[in-house]
N, C-alpha and C positions, 0 to 999 in steps of 0.2 A: 708572752703576757697577753691576757685578755684584752679585747678592744675596749676603747673608752665607751662610756655610756652613750646609748643611742639617743639622739635628740628626737623627741616625739613630734610628729607632724601636727598641724592644726586640726583639731577635731571638732570644730564647731558644727552645728546641725546643718548650716547652709553648705558646708563642704561635702556632705554625704547624704545619707538617708536614715530612716528609722529601721531598727532591727526587726526582722521577722520574729514572731512569737511575742511581741510586745503588747498586742491588742488587749488581752485580758486585764492588764494593769493600766494601760495608757488610756483606753477609751472612756472608762468610768471617771477617771480624774479630769480629763479634758472636758467631758460633758458636764460634770459638776461645776467646774470653773466657768464654763460658758454660760450655764444656766444662772448661776449666782451673779455673774456680771450683768446679765441681761435684766435681772430683777433688782439690782442694787439701788437704782434710783427710786424705786417705789417701795422698798422694804429695808428697814434698818437691819433686820435679821439676815437678809440676803447679802447686804453690804458687809456685815461682819464675817460672813462665810466666804465672801469673794476673795479677800486678801490671802488667807491661807490656802484656799482651793487653787487659786491661780499660781501661787508659789509652788505648791505640790505638783501641779501640772507641768510647770516649767522644769522642775527637777526631774520629772519622769521623762520629758522630752530629751533632756540632757543625758540622763542615764542610758536611755535606749538609742542613743545616736549610733550610727553605723557608717563611719566615714569611708570614702574611697581611699585606697592605698596603692602606691606604686610598689609592687612586689619586688623584694630584693633578690639579688643573685646569690646562690649558695646552696649547698647540699641540704642543710636542715635550717629552717627559719622558725622563729618563735610562733607558737600557735596562739599566744595570748598577750594582751597588754598587761603590764604589772611590774613586779619586782621579783628577781630571783631570790627565793626563800631558802633553798638548800640545793646542794649538789652532792649526790651520794652514789658511791660505787655499789653495785648489786652483786650478789653471789654468783650470778650466771655470767658475769663479765660486762653487763650493760651498766650504763650510768644514768641515774635518774636526775633530771633537772625539774625542780618544783617552782612554779611561778604563782605568786600570790596576787590576786586581783582585788583591789579595794573597790568600794561602791563608786568611786570617782573614775575608775578606768572604763574604757570601752569593753563590753562583755561579750562581743561576738568573737568566736574562736575560728581560727583558720587552719587549713591543712599544712602541716610542717614540710611535707614533701608531696610531689606528684605520685599518684599510684592508684590502687584499687582498694576500696573499703572492704575488708574481708570479714569484719565483725563489728557490730555495735551492740553492746550488752549493757542494759540498765540493771544496776545492783542497788537494792534498797539499803538504807542505813540511817545513821543519826544526822544531826545538824549542829555539831559543835563548831566554833569559829574555825575558818579555813586555815588560819595561821597556827592552830594547835596541832601537835603531833597526832592526837587522837582523831583528827579529821580524816585520816586514811580510812576510817571505818564509816565515813559519812555516805549519804546518798551519792551515787556516782554513775557515770557512763564510761565504759571502757571501750576504746576504739583500737582496732588493728588495721594497719595499712600494708599492703604488699607493694614495696617500692624497690628502687634500684639498689638500696642498701639492705634489702631483705625485709623482714617483718619489723614494723615500727609500732610500738604501743604508746597510746596517749590516753590519759584519764582526765575527765572533767569531774571535779569534786564540788558538791554543793557546800555552802557555808552555813552560818547561823541564820542568815537572812535569806539566802538563796535557796528556795524550796522547790525549784523546778529547773531541770536541764532540758533544753529543747534541741534535739538533733535535727539538722536540716537535710541530711542525706541518708539513705538506707544502705544496708549491706549490698555489695555488688556494684556500687557506684564508682565510676572512675573520676577522680578529682585532680585538679591542677594545683600546683604548689601555691599556697596563699588563698585558695578558694575558701569562701565561708562555709563552715560545716556545722555550726551550732551556736547556741546561746546559753549562758548561765545567768539567771536573774539575780542580781545583786552580788554582794561580796562572795568570793569563791577562790578556787585554785585549779590550775591545770598542771599535770605532770606529763613529761615526755621522757621516754627511755631511749637513749642513744645506744646503738649496737656496739658490741665489743670492738675495740680498735678505732672508734670514732672519738676524737678528742673534743672536749668542751671548750668553747671560746667565749664564755660569759663567766661572771663571778657573782658570788652571793652579794646581794644589795644592789646589783645592777638593774636599771630599768630596761624593760623590753617593750617592743611594739610589735603586735601581731602582723606577720607578713613582711616585716621590715628588718628586725634584728636577727642577725645570723647566730645560731646556737653552736654550730660545730666549727672547728678550726680546719680550714682548707689546706 
């Protein structure tokens, strides 16, 4: 039987840091909030802007949080925070585990195993909601890792709101299990393909925590 749902660690901003790649979204909202707050006492217009601007800035800070994690032990760990959307056997013997990330989840993705990044390929596509089956044709980045289990494929898929995927490491980089490897801005999905013979130890609907939840059965 799959393990019980993983309890998520505290992900407050004070427990971690802000994600790399957040600046294009974060800096303008924080600057607008700070400026409107500074002018609020002298201008009714600025005061009217200050409340929504500050709320938006706080939301951006929360969304782009990047908490520290104690990396779990296991052959394959979750690359993403979210909920297991589907588990599908593939024709080549592999098993695909799809993890849906809502805008409330941490959106920094982590290496599922230690190994070498052998390929990072950006593929243009659409932007339908990540929970939709047609999202397989969305904008995406396809990763391949050379690991102790052989080639591991992982795909970052942009959603209806997430219009940018930001890889952190290039091809040829050696990564540790649980190392930060990229960011997807706003709601999105991450698929990981387990090699033939590797059993899945999560179930559809189960919550996952990047770097913490074990995906395979040992």
